[in-house]
C-alpha positions as CSV (number, residue, x, y, z in Angstrom):
1,M,17.3,2.0,-42.9
2,A,18.3,4.7,-40.5
3,E,15.6,6.9,-39.0
4,E,15.2,10.3,-40.4
5,V,16.6,13.0,-38.1
6,G,14.9,16.3,-38.1
7,P,16.6,19.6,-37.4
8,R,18.3,19.7,-34.0
9,K,16.5,21.7,-31.3
10,A,18.3,24.5,-29.4
11,P,20.0,23.4,-26.2
12,W,17.7,25.4,-24.0
13,T,14.6,23.9,-25.8
14,R,16.0,20.4,-25.2
15,L,16.7,21.2,-21.6
16,R,13.2,22.6,-21.1
17,D,11.7,19.5,-22.7
18,Y,13.8,17.2,-20.5
19,V,12.8,19.0,-17.3
20,S,9.1,18.8,-18.4
21,D,9.4,15.1,-19.1
22,V,11.0,14.6,-15.7
23,R,8.2,16.4,-14.0
24,V,5.6,14.2,-15.8
25,E,7.4,11.0,-14.8
26,M,7.9,12.2,-11.2
27,R,4.1,12.6,-10.9
28,R,3.7,8.9,-11.7
29,V,6.1,7.7,-9.0
30,T,4.6,6.0,-6.0
31,W,6.8,6.9,-3.0
32,P,7.2,4.3,-0.2
33,G,5.6,5.0,3.2
34,K,7.4,5.6,6.4
35,Q,6.7,2.0,7.6
36,E,8.1,0.5,4.3
37,I,11.3,2.7,4.5
38,Y,11.8,1.6,8.2
39,G,11.4,-2.0,7.3
40,T,13.8,-2.0,4.3
41,T,16.3,0.0,6.3
42,V,16.3,-2.5,9.1
43,M,16.7,-5.4,6.6
44,V,19.6,-3.7,4.9
45,I,21.4,-3.1,8.3
46,L,20.8,-6.7,9.4
47,T,21.9,-8.1,6.1
48,T,25.1,-6.0,6.2
49,I,25.9,-7.2,9.7
50,L,25.2,-10.8,8.9
51,L,27.3,-10.7,5.7
52,G,30.1,-8.9,7.5
53,F,30.1,-11.7,10.2
54,Y,30.0,-14.3,7.4
55,F,33.0,-12.8,5.6
56,H,34.9,-12.4,8.8
57,I,34.5,-16.1,9.5
58,C,35.6,-17.0,5.9
59,D,38.6,-14.7,6.2
60,E,39.7,-16.3,9.5
61,V,39.3,-19.8,8.0
62,F,41.3,-19.0,4.9
63,R,43.9,-17.2,7.0
64,R,44.4,-20.2,9.2
65,V,44.6,-22.6,6.2
66,I,47.1,-20.4,4.4
67,Q,49.2,-20.1,7.7
68,R,49.3,-23.9,8.1
69,I,50.2,-24.4,4.4
70,L,53.0,-21.8,4.7
71,H,54.2,-23.2,8.0
72,L,54.3,-26.7,6.5
73,F,56.4,-25.7,3.5
74,L,58.6,-23.0,5.1
75,H,59.7,-24.7,8.3
């Protein structure tokens, strides 16, 4: 069966409860250190560069294949 729903709280009460819950959860968060942030940032930048290079190579290969196919059938 459906759960029983009690009377709705006022919007300001709900907002206050929400902010209170957020504060409680934020106290539980373990924030990364400076070294971890630096390491993950470097990894993201390197991965982005490598994937960009990979997609550039794939794009060139596909472009040349399509050009040859079109040249074969249109000329």
